[in-house]
mmCIF entry with sequence, helices, sheets and N, C-alpha, C, O atoms, coordinates in Angstrom:
data_MODEL
# 
_entry.id   MODEL 
# 
_entity.id                         1 
_entity.type                       polymer 
_entity.pdbx_number_of_molecules   1 
# 
_entity_poly.entity_id                      1 
_entity_poly.type                           'polypeptide(L)' 
_entity_poly.nstd_linkage                   no 
_entity_poly.nstd_monomer                   no 
_entity_poly.pdbx_seq_one_letter_code       MEDVAEAAVVLHTRRSLVPAIIERVNKDNPYDAPQVLAVPVVEGHPGYRQ 
_entity_poly.pdbx_seq_one_letter_code_can   MEDVAEAAVVLHTRRSLVPAIIERVNKDNPYDAPQVLAVPVVEGHPGYRQ 
_entity_poly.pdbx_strand_id                 A 
# 
loop_
_entity_poly_seq.entity_id 
_entity_poly_seq.num 
_entity_poly_seq.mon_id 
_entity_poly_seq.hetero 
1 1  MET n 
1 2  GLU n 
1 3  ASP n 
1 4  VAL n 
1 5  ALA n 
1 6  GLU n 
1 7  ALA n 
1 8  ALA n 
1 9  VAL n 
1 10 VAL n 
1 11 LEU n 
1 12 HIS n 
1 13 THR n 
1 14 ARG n 
1 15 ARG n 
1 16 SER n 
1 17 LEU n 
1 18 VAL n 
1 19 PRO n 
1 20 ALA n 
1 21 ILE n 
1 22 ILE n 
1 23 GLU n 
1 24 ARG n 
1 25 VAL n 
1 26 ASN n 
1 27 LYS n 
1 28 ASP n 
1 29 ASN n 
1 30 PRO n 
1 31 TYR n 
1 32 ASP n 
1 33 ALA n 
1 34 PRO n 
1 35 GLN n 
1 36 VAL n 
1 37 LEU n 
1 38 ALA n 
1 39 VAL n 
1 40 PRO n 
1 41 VAL n 
1 42 VAL n 
1 43 GLU n 
1 44 GLY n 
1 45 HIS n 
1 46 PRO n 
1 47 GLY n 
1 48 TYR n 
1 49 ARG n 
1 50 GLN n 
# 
_struct_asym.id          A 
_struct_asym.entity_id   1 
# 
loop_
_struct_conf.conf_type_id 
_struct_conf.id 
_struct_conf.pdbx_PDB_helix_id 
_struct_conf.beg_label_comp_id 
_struct_conf.beg_label_asym_id 
_struct_conf.beg_label_seq_id 
_struct_conf.pdbx_beg_PDB_ins_code 
_struct_conf.end_label_comp_id 
_struct_conf.end_label_asym_id 
_struct_conf.end_label_seq_id 
_struct_conf.pdbx_end_PDB_ins_code 
_struct_conf.beg_auth_comp_id 
_struct_conf.beg_auth_asym_id 
_struct_conf.beg_auth_seq_id 
_struct_conf.end_auth_comp_id 
_struct_conf.end_auth_asym_id 
_struct_conf.end_auth_seq_id 
_struct_conf.pdbx_PDB_helix_class 
_struct_conf.details 
_struct_conf.pdbx_PDB_helix_length 
HELX_P HELX_P1 AA1 ARG A 15 ? LEU A 17 ? ARG A 15 LEU A 17 5 ? 3  
HELX_P HELX_P2 AA2 VAL A 18 ? ASP A 28 ? VAL A 18 ASP A 28 1 ? 11 
HELX_P HELX_P3 AA3 PRO A 46 ? ARG A 49 ? PRO A 46 ARG A 49 1 ? 4  
# 
_struct_conf_type.id          HELX_P 
_struct_conf_type.criteria    ? 
_struct_conf_type.reference   ? 
# 
loop_
_atom_site.group_PDB 
_atom_site.id 
_atom_site.type_symbol 
_atom_site.label_atom_id 
_atom_site.label_alt_id 
_atom_site.label_comp_id 
_atom_site.label_asym_id 
_atom_site.label_entity_id 
_atom_site.label_seq_id 
_atom_site.pdbx_PDB_ins_code 
_atom_site.Cartn_x 
_atom_site.Cartn_y 
_atom_site.Cartn_z 
_atom_site.occupancy 
_atom_site.B_iso_or_equiv 
_atom_site.pdbx_formal_charge 
_atom_site.auth_seq_id 
_atom_site.auth_comp_id 
_atom_site.auth_asym_id 
_atom_site.auth_atom_id 
_atom_site.pdbx_PDB_model_num 
ATOM 1   N N  . MET A 1 1  ? -3.562 13.199  -20.352 1.00 0.00 ? 1  MET A N  1 
ATOM 2   C CA . MET A 1 1  ? -2.440 13.492  -19.511 1.00 0.00 ? 1  MET A CA 1 
ATOM 3   C C  . MET A 1 1  ? -2.952 13.686  -18.089 1.00 0.00 ? 1  MET A C  1 
ATOM 4   O O  . MET A 1 1  ? -3.994 14.304  -17.869 1.00 0.00 ? 1  MET A O  1 
ATOM 5   N N  . GLU A 1 2  ? -2.209 13.150  -17.134 1.00 0.00 ? 2  GLU A N  1 
ATOM 6   C CA . GLU A 1 2  ? -2.573 13.285  -15.726 1.00 0.00 ? 2  GLU A CA 1 
ATOM 7   C C  . GLU A 1 2  ? -1.455 13.967  -14.966 1.00 0.00 ? 2  GLU A C  1 
ATOM 8   O O  . GLU A 1 2  ? -0.287 13.889  -15.345 1.00 0.00 ? 2  GLU A O  1 
ATOM 9   N N  . ASP A 1 3  ? -1.825 14.628  -13.904 1.00 0.00 ? 3  ASP A N  1 
ATOM 10  C CA . ASP A 1 3  ? -0.856 15.251  -13.015 1.00 0.00 ? 3  ASP A CA 1 
ATOM 11  C C  . ASP A 1 3  ? -1.061 14.653  -11.625 1.00 0.00 ? 3  ASP A C  1 
ATOM 12  O O  . ASP A 1 3  ? -1.893 15.123  -10.850 1.00 0.00 ? 3  ASP A O  1 
ATOM 13  N N  . VAL A 1 4  ? -0.289 13.610  -11.326 1.00 0.00 ? 4  VAL A N  1 
ATOM 14  C CA . VAL A 1 4  ? -0.431 12.924  -10.044 1.00 0.00 ? 4  VAL A CA 1 
ATOM 15  C C  . VAL A 1 4  ? 0.938  12.757  -9.407  1.00 0.00 ? 4  VAL A C  1 
ATOM 16  O O  . VAL A 1 4  ? 1.959  12.730  -10.096 1.00 0.00 ? 4  VAL A O  1 
ATOM 17  N N  . ALA A 1 5  ? 0.948  12.646  -8.095  1.00 0.00 ? 5  ALA A N  1 
ATOM 18  C CA . ALA A 1 5  ? 2.203  12.425  -7.381  1.00 0.00 ? 5  ALA A CA 1 
ATOM 19  C C  . ALA A 1 5  ? 2.614  10.960  -7.521  1.00 0.00 ? 5  ALA A C  1 
ATOM 20  O O  . ALA A 1 5  ? 1.770  10.066  -7.471  1.00 0.00 ? 5  ALA A O  1 
ATOM 21  N N  . GLU A 1 6  ? 3.890  10.725  -7.694  1.00 0.00 ? 6  GLU A N  1 
ATOM 22  C CA . GLU A 1 6  ? 4.421  9.369   -7.779  1.00 0.00 ? 6  GLU A CA 1 
ATOM 23  C C  . GLU A 1 6  ? 5.618  9.241   -6.855  1.00 0.00 ? 6  GLU A C  1 
ATOM 24  O O  . GLU A 1 6  ? 6.231  10.236  -6.468  1.00 0.00 ? 6  GLU A O  1 
ATOM 25  N N  . ALA A 1 7  ? 5.938  8.017   -6.512  1.00 0.00 ? 7  ALA A N  1 
ATOM 26  C CA . ALA A 1 7  ? 7.111  7.753   -5.686  1.00 0.00 ? 7  ALA A CA 1 
ATOM 27  C C  . ALA A 1 7  ? 7.799  6.505   -6.205  1.00 0.00 ? 7  ALA A C  1 
ATOM 28  O O  . ALA A 1 7  ? 7.144  5.548   -6.616  1.00 0.00 ? 7  ALA A O  1 
ATOM 29  N N  . ALA A 1 8  ? 9.118  6.521   -6.184  1.00 0.00 ? 8  ALA A N  1 
ATOM 30  C CA . ALA A 1 8  ? 9.894  5.336   -6.537  1.00 0.00 ? 8  ALA A CA 1 
ATOM 31  C C  . ALA A 1 8  ? 10.209 4.575   -5.253  1.00 0.00 ? 8  ALA A C  1 
ATOM 32  O O  . ALA A 1 8  ? 10.566 5.174   -4.238  1.00 0.00 ? 8  ALA A O  1 
ATOM 33  N N  . VAL A 1 9  ? 10.076 3.271   -5.306  1.00 0.00 ? 9  VAL A N  1 
ATOM 34  C CA . VAL A 1 9  ? 10.347 2.424   -4.147  1.00 0.00 ? 9  VAL A CA 1 
ATOM 35  C C  . VAL A 1 9  ? 11.305 1.324   -4.571  1.00 0.00 ? 9  VAL A C  1 
ATOM 36  O O  . VAL A 1 9  ? 11.097 0.676   -5.597  1.00 0.00 ? 9  VAL A O  1 
ATOM 37  N N  . VAL A 1 10 ? 12.348 1.112   -3.790  1.00 0.00 ? 10 VAL A N  1 
ATOM 38  C CA . VAL A 1 10 ? 13.304 0.040   -4.051  1.00 0.00 ? 10 VAL A CA 1 
ATOM 39  C C  . VAL A 1 10 ? 13.206 -0.943  -2.890  1.00 0.00 ? 10 VAL A C  1 
ATOM 40  O O  . VAL A 1 10 ? 13.362 -0.558  -1.731  1.00 0.00 ? 10 VAL A O  1 
ATOM 41  N N  . LEU A 1 11 ? 12.953 -2.191  -3.196  1.00 0.00 ? 11 LEU A N  1 
ATOM 42  C CA . LEU A 1 11 ? 12.837 -3.221  -2.178  1.00 0.00 ? 11 LEU A CA 1 
ATOM 43  C C  . LEU A 1 11 ? 13.942 -4.247  -2.353  1.00 0.00 ? 11 LEU A C  1 
ATOM 44  O O  . LEU A 1 11 ? 14.245 -4.651  -3.475  1.00 0.00 ? 11 LEU A O  1 
ATOM 45  N N  . HIS A 1 12 ? 14.533 -4.662  -1.271  1.00 0.00 ? 12 HIS A N  1 
ATOM 46  C CA . HIS A 1 12 ? 15.464 -5.786  -1.289  1.00 0.00 ? 12 HIS A CA 1 
ATOM 47  C C  . HIS A 1 12 ? 14.657 -6.971  -0.770  1.00 0.00 ? 12 HIS A C  1 
ATOM 48  O O  . HIS A 1 12 ? 14.179 -6.951  0.364   1.00 0.00 ? 12 HIS A O  1 
ATOM 49  N N  . THR A 1 13 ? 14.508 -7.991  -1.588  1.00 0.00 ? 13 THR A N  1 
ATOM 50  C CA . THR A 1 13 ? 13.683 -9.116  -1.179  1.00 0.00 ? 13 THR A CA 1 
ATOM 51  C C  . THR A 1 13 ? 14.175 -10.395 -1.839  1.00 0.00 ? 13 THR A C  1 
ATOM 52  O O  . THR A 1 13 ? 15.123 -10.387 -2.624  1.00 0.00 ? 13 THR A O  1 
ATOM 53  N N  . ARG A 1 14 ? 13.527 -11.462 -1.511  1.00 0.00 ? 14 ARG A N  1 
ATOM 54  C CA . ARG A 1 14 ? 13.840 -12.756 -2.125  1.00 0.00 ? 14 ARG A CA 1 
ATOM 55  C C  . ARG A 1 14 ? 13.033 -12.911 -3.412  1.00 0.00 ? 14 ARG A C  1 
ATOM 56  O O  . ARG A 1 14 ? 11.933 -12.376 -3.547  1.00 0.00 ? 14 ARG A O  1 
ATOM 57  N N  . ARG A 1 15 ? 13.601 -13.646 -4.338  1.00 0.00 ? 15 ARG A N  1 
ATOM 58  C CA . ARG A 1 15 ? 12.931 -13.900 -5.619  1.00 0.00 ? 15 ARG A CA 1 
ATOM 59  C C  . ARG A 1 15 ? 11.546 -14.512 -5.408  1.00 0.00 ? 15 ARG A C  1 
ATOM 60  O O  . ARG A 1 15 ? 10.610 -14.216 -6.150  1.00 0.00 ? 15 ARG A O  1 
ATOM 61  N N  . SER A 1 16 ? 11.426 -15.362 -4.399  1.00 0.00 ? 16 SER A N  1 
ATOM 62  C CA . SER A 1 16 ? 10.157 -16.049 -4.151  1.00 0.00 ? 16 SER A CA 1 
ATOM 63  C C  . SER A 1 16 ? 9.036  -15.094 -3.734  1.00 0.00 ? 16 SER A C  1 
ATOM 64  O O  . SER A 1 16 ? 7.862  -15.453 -3.825  1.00 0.00 ? 16 SER A O  1 
ATOM 65  N N  . LEU A 1 17 ? 9.377  -13.886 -3.279  1.00 0.00 ? 17 LEU A N  1 
ATOM 66  C CA . LEU A 1 17 ? 8.363  -12.931 -2.837  1.00 0.00 ? 17 LEU A CA 1 
ATOM 67  C C  . LEU A 1 17 ? 7.914  -11.964 -3.934  1.00 0.00 ? 17 LEU A C  1 
ATOM 68  O O  . LEU A 1 17 ? 6.962  -11.209 -3.735  1.00 0.00 ? 17 LEU A O  1 
ATOM 69  N N  . VAL A 1 18 ? 8.578  -11.977 -5.074  1.00 0.00 ? 18 VAL A N  1 
ATOM 70  C CA . VAL A 1 18 ? 8.239  -11.041 -6.150  1.00 0.00 ? 18 VAL A CA 1 
ATOM 71  C C  . VAL A 1 18 ? 6.788  -11.192 -6.599  1.00 0.00 ? 18 VAL A C  1 
ATOM 72  O O  . VAL A 1 18 ? 6.121  -10.171 -6.767  1.00 0.00 ? 18 VAL A O  1 
ATOM 73  N N  . PRO A 1 19 ? 6.257  -12.397 -6.803  1.00 0.00 ? 19 PRO A N  1 
ATOM 74  C CA . PRO A 1 19 ? 4.847  -12.491 -7.209  1.00 0.00 ? 19 PRO A CA 1 
ATOM 75  C C  . PRO A 1 19 ? 3.885  -11.849 -6.200  1.00 0.00 ? 19 PRO A C  1 
ATOM 76  O O  . PRO A 1 19 ? 2.896  -11.237 -6.604  1.00 0.00 ? 19 PRO A O  1 
ATOM 77  N N  . ALA A 1 20 ? 4.156  -11.976 -4.915  1.00 0.00 ? 20 ALA A N  1 
ATOM 78  C CA . ALA A 1 20 ? 3.288  -11.364 -3.906  1.00 0.00 ? 20 ALA A CA 1 
ATOM 79  C C  . ALA A 1 20 ? 3.383  -9.839  -3.965  1.00 0.00 ? 20 ALA A C  1 
ATOM 80  O O  . ALA A 1 20 ? 2.386  -9.145  -3.766  1.00 0.00 ? 20 ALA A O  1 
ATOM 81  N N  . ILE A 1 21 ? 4.568  -9.324  -4.233  1.00 0.00 ? 21 ILE A N  1 
ATOM 82  C CA . ILE A 1 21 ? 4.738  -7.876  -4.362  1.00 0.00 ? 21 ILE A CA 1 
ATOM 83  C C  . ILE A 1 21 ? 3.960  -7.368  -5.564  1.00 0.00 ? 21 ILE A C  1 
ATOM 84  O O  . ILE A 1 21 ? 3.277  -6.347  -5.474  1.00 0.00 ? 21 ILE A O  1 
ATOM 85  N N  . ILE A 1 22 ? 4.055  -8.062  -6.676  1.00 0.00 ? 22 ILE A N  1 
ATOM 86  C CA . ILE A 1 22 ? 3.320  -7.670  -7.880  1.00 0.00 ? 22 ILE A CA 1 
ATOM 87  C C  . ILE A 1 22 ? 1.818  -7.711  -7.614  1.00 0.00 ? 22 ILE A C  1 
ATOM 88  O O  . ILE A 1 22 ? 1.098  -6.802  -8.028  1.00 0.00 ? 22 ILE A O  1 
ATOM 89  N N  . GLU A 1 23 ? 1.342  -8.730  -6.944  1.00 0.00 ? 23 GLU A N  1 
ATOM 90  C CA . GLU A 1 23 ? -0.085 -8.839  -6.617  1.00 0.00 ? 23 GLU A CA 1 
ATOM 91  C C  . GLU A 1 23 ? -0.533 -7.647  -5.767  1.00 0.00 ? 23 GLU A C  1 
ATOM 92  O O  . GLU A 1 23 ? -1.581 -7.054  -6.022  1.00 0.00 ? 23 GLU A O  1 
ATOM 93  N N  . ARG A 1 24 ? 0.265  -7.306  -4.762  1.00 0.00 ? 24 ARG A N  1 
ATOM 94  C CA . ARG A 1 24 ? -0.075 -6.185  -3.882  1.00 0.00 ? 24 ARG A CA 1 
ATOM 95  C C  . ARG A 1 24 ? -0.077 -4.868  -4.649  1.00 0.00 ? 24 ARG A C  1 
ATOM 96  O O  . ARG A 1 24 ? -0.978 -4.048  -4.474  1.00 0.00 ? 24 ARG A O  1 
ATOM 97  N N  . VAL A 1 25 ? 0.929  -4.663  -5.498  1.00 0.00 ? 25 VAL A N  1 
ATOM 98  C CA . VAL A 1 25 ? 0.990  -3.431  -6.285  1.00 0.00 ? 25 VAL A CA 1 
ATOM 99  C C  . VAL A 1 25 ? -0.212 -3.339  -7.212  1.00 0.00 ? 25 VAL A C  1 
ATOM 100 O O  . VAL A 1 25 ? -0.766 -2.254  -7.389  1.00 0.00 ? 25 VAL A O  1 
ATOM 101 N N  . ASN A 1 26 ? -0.624 -4.442  -7.802  1.00 0.00 ? 26 ASN A N  1 
ATOM 102 C CA . ASN A 1 26 ? -1.796 -4.434  -8.678  1.00 0.00 ? 26 ASN A CA 1 
ATOM 103 C C  . ASN A 1 26 ? -3.057 -4.015  -7.933  1.00 0.00 ? 26 ASN A C  1 
ATOM 104 O O  . ASN A 1 26 ? -3.920 -3.350  -8.507  1.00 0.00 ? 26 ASN A O  1 
ATOM 105 N N  . LYS A 1 27 ? -3.174 -4.391  -6.670  1.00 0.00 ? 27 LYS A N  1 
ATOM 106 C CA . LYS A 1 27 ? -4.357 -4.020  -5.886  1.00 0.00 ? 27 LYS A CA 1 
ATOM 107 C C  . LYS A 1 27 ? -4.341 -2.556  -5.482  1.00 0.00 ? 27 LYS A C  1 
ATOM 108 O O  . LYS A 1 27 ? -5.391 -1.914  -5.453  1.00 0.00 ? 27 LYS A O  1 
ATOM 109 N N  . ASP A 1 28 ? -3.173 -2.018  -5.170  1.00 0.00 ? 28 ASP A N  1 
ATOM 110 C CA . ASP A 1 28 ? -3.071 -0.691  -4.579  1.00 0.00 ? 28 ASP A CA 1 
ATOM 111 C C  . ASP A 1 28 ? -2.644 0.410   -5.544  1.00 0.00 ? 28 ASP A C  1 
ATOM 112 O O  . ASP A 1 28 ? -2.493 1.558   -5.124  1.00 0.00 ? 28 ASP A O  1 
ATOM 113 N N  . ASN A 1 29 ? -2.445 0.101   -6.816  1.00 0.00 ? 29 ASN A N  1 
ATOM 114 C CA . ASN A 1 29 ? -1.923 1.063   -7.769  1.00 0.00 ? 29 ASN A CA 1 
ATOM 115 C C  . ASN A 1 29 ? -2.979 1.352   -8.835  1.00 0.00 ? 29 ASN A C  1 
ATOM 116 O O  . ASN A 1 29 ? -3.621 0.423   -9.325  1.00 0.00 ? 29 ASN A O  1 
ATOM 117 N N  . PRO A 1 30 ? -3.171 2.619   -9.201  1.00 0.00 ? 30 PRO A N  1 
ATOM 118 C CA . PRO A 1 30 ? -4.204 2.946   -10.188 1.00 0.00 ? 30 PRO A CA 1 
ATOM 119 C C  . PRO A 1 30 ? -3.818 2.637   -11.639 1.00 0.00 ? 30 PRO A C  1 
ATOM 120 O O  . PRO A 1 30 ? -4.685 2.664   -12.513 1.00 0.00 ? 30 PRO A O  1 
ATOM 121 N N  . TYR A 1 31 ? -2.553 2.346   -11.916 1.00 0.00 ? 31 TYR A N  1 
ATOM 122 C CA . TYR A 1 31 ? -2.126 2.103   -13.299 1.00 0.00 ? 31 TYR A CA 1 
ATOM 123 C C  . TYR A 1 31 ? -2.538 0.712   -13.769 1.00 0.00 ? 31 TYR A C  1 
ATOM 124 O O  . TYR A 1 31 ? -2.629 -0.219  -12.969 1.00 0.00 ? 31 TYR A O  1 
ATOM 125 N N  . ASP A 1 32 ? -2.784 0.579   -15.063 1.00 0.00 ? 32 ASP A N  1 
ATOM 126 C CA . ASP A 1 32 ? -3.088 -0.727  -15.655 1.00 0.00 ? 32 ASP A CA 1 
ATOM 127 C C  . ASP A 1 32 ? -1.877 -1.653  -15.600 1.00 0.00 ? 32 ASP A C  1 
ATOM 128 O O  . ASP A 1 32 ? -2.018 -2.859  -15.394 1.00 0.00 ? 32 ASP A O  1 
ATOM 129 N N  . ALA A 1 33 ? -0.692 -1.087  -15.784 1.00 0.00 ? 33 ALA A N  1 
ATOM 130 C CA . ALA A 1 33 ? 0.547  -1.874  -15.769 1.00 0.00 ? 33 ALA A CA 1 
ATOM 131 C C  . ALA A 1 33 ? 1.603  -1.112  -14.976 1.00 0.00 ? 33 ALA A C  1 
ATOM 132 O O  . ALA A 1 33 ? 2.456  -0.454  -15.571 1.00 0.00 ? 33 ALA A O  1 
ATOM 133 N N  . PRO A 1 34 ? 1.563  -1.187  -13.633 1.00 0.00 ? 34 PRO A N  1 
ATOM 134 C CA . PRO A 1 34 ? 2.566  -0.487  -12.842 1.00 0.00 ? 34 PRO A CA 1 
ATOM 135 C C  . PRO A 1 34 ? 3.963  -1.039  -13.102 1.00 0.00 ? 34 PRO A C  1 
ATOM 136 O O  . PRO A 1 34 ? 4.131  -2.223  -13.393 1.00 0.00 ? 34 PRO A O  1 
ATOM 137 N N  . GLN A 1 35 ? 4.950  -0.178  -12.995 1.00 0.00 ? 35 GLN A N  1 
ATOM 138 C CA . GLN A 1 35 ? 6.330  -0.591  -13.254 1.00 0.00 ? 35 GLN A CA 1 
ATOM 139 C C  . GLN A 1 35 ? 6.878  -1.326  -12.029 1.00 0.00 ? 35 GLN A C  1 
ATOM 140 O O  . GLN A 1 35 ? 7.183  -0.720  -11.002 1.00 0.00 ? 35 GLN A O  1 
ATOM 141 N N  . VAL A 1 36 ? 6.992  -2.631  -12.167 1.00 0.00 ? 36 VAL A N  1 
ATOM 142 C CA . VAL A 1 36 ? 7.608  -3.471  -11.142 1.00 0.00 ? 36 VAL A CA 1 
ATOM 143 C C  . VAL A 1 36 ? 8.676  -4.295  -11.846 1.00 0.00 ? 36 VAL A C  1 
ATOM 144 O O  . VAL A 1 36 ? 8.373  -5.039  -12.779 1.00 0.00 ? 36 VAL A O  1 
ATOM 145 N N  . LEU A 1 37 ? 9.912  -4.167  -11.410 1.00 0.00 ? 37 LEU A N  1 
ATOM 146 C CA . LEU A 1 37 ? 11.019 -4.875  -12.041 1.00 0.00 ? 37 LEU A CA 1 
ATOM 147 C C  . LEU A 1 37 ? 11.772 -5.679  -10.991 1.00 0.00 ? 37 LEU A C  1 
ATOM 148 O O  . LEU A 1 37 ? 12.022 -5.189  -9.890  1.00 0.00 ? 37 LEU A O  1 
ATOM 149 N N  . ALA A 1 38 ? 12.127 -6.895  -11.325 1.00 0.00 ? 38 ALA A N  1 
ATOM 150 C CA . ALA A 1 38 ? 13.014 -7.710  -10.493 1.00 0.00 ? 38 ALA A CA 1 
ATOM 151 C C  . ALA A 1 38 ? 14.356 -7.748  -11.215 1.00 0.00 ? 38 ALA A C  1 
ATOM 152 O O  . ALA A 1 38 ? 14.461 -8.279  -12.320 1.00 0.00 ? 38 ALA A O  1 
ATOM 153 N N  . VAL A 1 39 ? 15.376 -7.184  -10.584 1.00 0.00 ? 39 VAL A N  1 
ATOM 154 C CA . VAL A 1 39 ? 16.674 -7.020  -11.217 1.00 0.00 ? 39 VAL A CA 1 
ATOM 155 C C  . VAL A 1 39 ? 17.707 -7.832  -10.446 1.00 0.00 ? 39 VAL A C  1 
ATOM 156 O O  . VAL A 1 39 ? 17.852 -7.646  -9.238  1.00 0.00 ? 39 VAL A O  1 
ATOM 157 N N  . PRO A 1 40 ? 18.428 -8.728  -11.114 1.00 0.00 ? 40 PRO A N  1 
ATOM 158 C CA . PRO A 1 40 ? 19.445 -9.504  -10.410 1.00 0.00 ? 40 PRO A CA 1 
ATOM 159 C C  . PRO A 1 40 ? 20.669 -8.643  -10.080 1.00 0.00 ? 40 PRO A C  1 
ATOM 160 O O  . PRO A 1 40 ? 20.994 -7.704  -10.807 1.00 0.00 ? 40 PRO A O  1 
ATOM 161 N N  . VAL A 1 41 ? 21.319 -8.967  -9.007  1.00 0.00 ? 41 VAL A N  1 
ATOM 162 C CA . VAL A 1 41 ? 22.581 -8.320  -8.655  1.00 0.00 ? 41 VAL A CA 1 
ATOM 163 C C  . VAL A 1 41 ? 23.694 -9.076  -9.368  1.00 0.00 ? 41 VAL A C  1 
ATOM 164 O O  . VAL A 1 41 ? 23.862 -10.278 -9.166  1.00 0.00 ? 41 VAL A O  1 
ATOM 165 N N  . VAL A 1 42 ? 24.447 -8.376  -10.197 1.00 0.00 ? 42 VAL A N  1 
ATOM 166 C CA . VAL A 1 42 ? 25.522 -9.031  -10.945 1.00 0.00 ? 42 VAL A CA 1 
ATOM 167 C C  . VAL A 1 42 ? 26.895 -8.737  -10.346 1.00 0.00 ? 42 VAL A C  1 
ATOM 168 O O  . VAL A 1 42 ? 27.863 -9.446  -10.624 1.00 0.00 ? 42 VAL A O  1 
ATOM 169 N N  . GLU A 1 43 ? 26.975 -7.693  -9.526  1.00 0.00 ? 43 GLU A N  1 
ATOM 170 C CA . GLU A 1 43 ? 28.235 -7.358  -8.875  1.00 0.00 ? 43 GLU A CA 1 
ATOM 171 C C  . GLU A 1 43 ? 27.923 -6.434  -7.714  1.00 0.00 ? 43 GLU A C  1 
ATOM 172 O O  . GLU A 1 43 ? 26.881 -5.779  -7.689  1.00 0.00 ? 43 GLU A O  1 
ATOM 173 N N  . GLY A 1 44 ? 28.821 -6.385  -6.765  1.00 0.00 ? 44 GLY A N  1 
ATOM 174 C CA . GLY A 1 44 ? 28.626 -5.508  -5.616  1.00 0.00 ? 44 GLY A CA 1 
ATOM 175 C C  . GLY A 1 44 ? 29.822 -5.570  -4.690  1.00 0.00 ? 44 GLY A C  1 
ATOM 176 O O  . GLY A 1 44 ? 30.746 -6.357  -4.897  1.00 0.00 ? 44 GLY A O  1 
ATOM 177 N N  . HIS A 1 45 ? 29.794 -4.740  -3.677  1.00 0.00 ? 45 HIS A N  1 
ATOM 178 C CA . HIS A 1 45 ? 30.857 -4.706  -2.686  1.00 0.00 ? 45 HIS A CA 1 
ATOM 179 C C  . HIS A 1 45 ? 30.921 -6.076  -2.005  1.00 0.00 ? 45 HIS A C  1 
ATOM 180 O O  . HIS A 1 45 ? 29.898 -6.571  -1.530  1.00 0.00 ? 45 HIS A O  1 
ATOM 181 N N  . PRO A 1 46 ? 32.096 -6.694  -1.950  1.00 0.00 ? 46 PRO A N  1 
ATOM 182 C CA . PRO A 1 46 ? 32.192 -8.053  -1.381  1.00 0.00 ? 46 PRO A CA 1 
ATOM 183 C C  . PRO A 1 46 ? 31.643 -8.164  0.043   1.00 0.00 ? 46 PRO A C  1 
ATOM 184 O O  . PRO A 1 46 ? 30.978 -9.145  0.373   1.00 0.00 ? 46 PRO A O  1 
ATOM 185 N N  . GLY A 1 47 ? 31.915 -7.175  0.879   1.00 0.00 ? 47 GLY A N  1 
ATOM 186 C CA . GLY A 1 47 ? 31.418 -7.225  2.252   1.00 0.00 ? 47 GLY A CA 1 
ATOM 187 C C  . GLY A 1 47 ? 29.910 -7.164  2.323   1.00 0.00 ? 47 GLY A C  1 
ATOM 188 O O  . GLY A 1 47 ? 29.299 -7.839  3.152   1.00 0.00 ? 47 GLY A O  1 
ATOM 189 N N  . TYR A 1 48 ? 29.302 -6.365  1.467   1.00 0.00 ? 48 TYR A N  1 
ATOM 190 C CA . TYR A 1 48 ? 27.840 -6.252  1.458   1.00 0.00 ? 48 TYR A CA 1 
ATOM 191 C C  . TYR A 1 48 ? 27.200 -7.541  0.938   1.00 0.00 ? 48 TYR A C  1 
ATOM 192 O O  . TYR A 1 48 ? 26.181 -7.990  1.462   1.00 0.00 ? 48 TYR A O  1 
ATOM 193 N N  . ARG A 1 49 ? 27.799 -8.125  -0.087  1.00 0.00 ? 49 ARG A N  1 
ATOM 194 C CA . ARG A 1 49 ? 27.219 -9.327  -0.684  1.00 0.00 ? 49 ARG A CA 1 
ATOM 195 C C  . ARG A 1 49 ? 27.285 -10.520 0.258   1.00 0.00 ? 49 ARG A C  1 
ATOM 196 O O  . ARG A 1 49 ? 26.471 -11.437 0.142   1.00 0.00 ? 49 ARG A O  1 
ATOM 197 N N  . GLN A 1 50 ? 28.236 -10.530 1.190   1.00 0.00 ? 50 GLN A N  1 
ATOM 198 C CA . GLN A 1 50 ? 28.328 -11.638 2.142   1.00 0.00 ? 50 GLN A CA 1 
ATOM 199 C C  . GLN A 1 50 ? 27.242 -11.492 3.173   1.00 0.00 ? 50 GLN A C  1 
ATOM 200 O O  . GLN A 1 50 ? 27.133 -12.320 4.076   1.00 0.00 ? 50 GLN A O  1 
# 
């Protein structure tokens, strides 16, 4: 068991940049498998989505 500080980060980006984000997280994160998720937007405020 470890006691370390963590932070959640939410990024809005293009799908094409996800591999670069994963590569960067792998270099800078101490975990063997850091939690990186790419989640599609299925619905949202019409004005924001435009």
